Residue, then its C-alpha position, 0 to 999 in steps of 0.5 A: e461867487e462862494g469861490d470869487r469866481a463869478n466874473e469867470c463863469a459863462v452865463a448859462f440861459a435855460i429855457s424849459e421844453e414848454v417853449n415848444s407850446p404855441q403859447r411859448q413862441g411869443t417868448l422867442e421873439l421876445l428874447g431876441s431883443v433881450f439878447a441884444e441887450e445883454p447877451p448870454d454866452l450860451i443858449l441851453l435848452e435843456t431837459l427835453t423829451l419828445v422830438r416833435d417835428p416841426e415844433i422842436f426844430d422850428t425852436v431851434e431855429r428861432l434861437l439860433e437866429t439870435g447869432l448866439p451858441v445854441w446847446l441841446s440837452f434831453r433827457r433819453c436813454r437807448h430806450g427812448v425818453c427816460g424819467v428820473f426813476g429810469q421809468h420810459w415813455g413809450p416803445p423803442e424808437g429805433d434811430l429817430f432820435g439819432r436822425a434828430a441828432r444829424r439834423f440839429e448838427e446841420m442847422g447849427v447847433g453847438a452841442l449835444l447832451i442827455n441830462c436828468l436821468p439816472v446814471d445806470h441809463v446812461p452807458g451806451m447813449i454817447s456812442w450810439l449817438r456818435d453813429f449819427t452826428e459829429l456834434p460834441l457830445g456830453v452828458y449830466p445825469n441826476l443823483g436825486h429828485l424832488l419829493g413834494s416841496r423837499w429833495r431826496f438825494d442819492e446816499e451811495i454815490g459819492p464824489a469818488a464813485y461819480a468820478e469813476l462813472a465819469l471817466a466811463w462816460r469819457d471813455e465812451g466819448a463824452q466831451i462835456i461831462g457835469g451834473c444835474c439835480g442832486v450833483t454836488p460842487e464836491h461831485i464836480a470837483a472829483l470828476a474834473t480832476a479824474v477826468a482832467d489828463t484824459k480824451p474822449g474814447h471810443k469804446r462801446p459798453p455792453l448794454d443791459e437788455r432792459l434798456l433796448g426793450r429786449g428783456p424777457e416777455p413777462e408772464p401775463a398777470e393774474p386777473w385781480r378779482d373780488e371777493q366773488g371771483r369776479v375779473v374787476f380789472p378792467l372793471p366790468f362797467p356797463q357800456l353806456t352812452i349819454d345823449e345831449g342834455v341827459f344828467v351825466p352820472t356823479t359820485g353820488s350815482y357811482l356810490v349806488w352803482k357800486t353797492l348794485f355791482d358788489g351785491s349782484v343785488g336784484r336778481d329775479l327781482a322787480c326793480l325800480d330806478v327813480g331818476c334814471g338819467c342814463g340808465i347807469l342803475s337800470v342797466q346794472l340791475a338788469l345785468n344782475g339778473a332782475a326779473r324786470v327794471h322800471a326806469i322813470d325819469i322827468d326828462e323823456s331823453a334820459v328814459a330814451n337813453t336808458l332804453a337805448n343802454g339797456f339794448r347795448n348791454g343785452v338786457a332790453d327785454r328786461l327794461t321798460g321806461e316811462s317820463v314821470d313827474l315824480y310830484q304828479w306820479e300815482p304809482t299803481e305797483r309796488f317793487d321789491l328794490i328801488a334805486a334812487s339817486l335824485y337832484q339835491m341842491p339848496v338854491d338861494p331864494y334870491e335867485e332867479p328860477s332857472g331850468h325846469r326845477p322850482l327853486d329849492y331852498w333847502g335842496r330837499n324838495l325831490l328827496d322828500h317827495f320821494i320818501r314820502l312816496l316809499p311806503r306805497l312803492l315798497a313791497e312788503d319786504g322790499l328795500a330802496y337804496v337811496m343817495q343823500l348828500s350830507v348838505l341836506g342833514q339827517s334829522r329831517t330824513a329819519q323824521l320823513l321815514a318815521e312818519g312812513g314806517l321806515e327805517a334806514k342805515v347807512v351801507d355805503f358812504s364817499f366823498f363828493p367834492f364841490g363841482p361849479i355848480f355847488l360852488q354857485n350855490k355854496g352861500q345857501i349850502d352854508r346857511v342851510e348848515q347854519l340852520s339844520d344838521a347838514y354839513h360839508l368837509r373843507f380841507a384847505d381851500e377844497d370843499v368835500m361833501v359826503a355821499y351817503l347810501l342808505e338801505v331803507t325798509r319797512s320798520s320791524f314793526n310795521r313788518e310784523e304788523g303786515a304779517m299779522h294781517d296777512s295771518d288774520r286774512s288767511a284765517 
């Protein structure tokens, strides 16, 4: 339009590769009606990647049935599928694409091109395709890519340099040459002038070995290790299965697990896992070398799941389990280390109760009861790792800890995005936050809690008092 040539230009109807999906097949049926009323000069199905059989061939067949010229263009180099940065998907595919090119020709496709790949991945592709097909072949690579909402363009390859590249593609046999992302009208004008009086050649350029997948094998990478020298890639996570109906670990559970793993805590200690679920914490404590781990949960299936996972990880001899309703439980022993990642959810008092959990307006019922039990559960020098969400608030927790002669410090925290059930109860969460020091964060439309990991011990005063009593008894 700027050059006053709008009526001289052919119309290209570009269709993205999503038409390969069953959901988009209906689009092809509608195109026939659209084209009958206002037919384009050309259908260009571009930036294709994988050669899916029969999907890609069925799509092409439907487009050919319109009676209009159909061109195909793939984002491919000699190695296979190629991205805008030159990254490859999968190993070399042999002559898969070449055989597809032959089939496209037999179907009646008008031309085959490659596009939207870096210029240094073009050499060798046209001459290779010519071994399989007599179709007109073309190339239009990219000189830019999208970063967020902005385009970033190649500042090194100007119009003159692009024209030189185009001459090399022409020498290799390219009959159609253009440009994709980042190629400007100035680039196109320069290449048009350069190739105006040339003919397609038959050169076969030497290929970079990396494009053929025949480069030297990389040296095995040194495994990533943590500060203790343990290999952490892949992460030595316990082998866990989760039985149907058993609570699936959440961000809070992983936060506690990370601390247990990082510190190798629990060695030679008597440990308790409260609300064991599938056993993610119990199993890790046993793997850390705990003398024994007792796992409790209100759900019998969860306890069975935990014990089974202990067997899978070779620590069954140090695991015991018990189905316990925490509200009815009367502890009979103390533990050196306790881990607890308990259910915490403020529930609207106007909602009907569901499941086995009673309505919990503040979301604290289970956590508060557990904190009250801690003085009876902790050994004199024991400690507990307790996960608490920010939507419950700190003040009430601090009050209950003080009443029990306990103190706490934050040893870690992580961000916990609202899942469906938290979004369902967001109204009540907002009310709890209005009436207490509870809080959560909001980023645009995303609600995010903070999961805190508390290390709870007996207060210094209580420990000193206990030591004095022990001294008096020995005297």
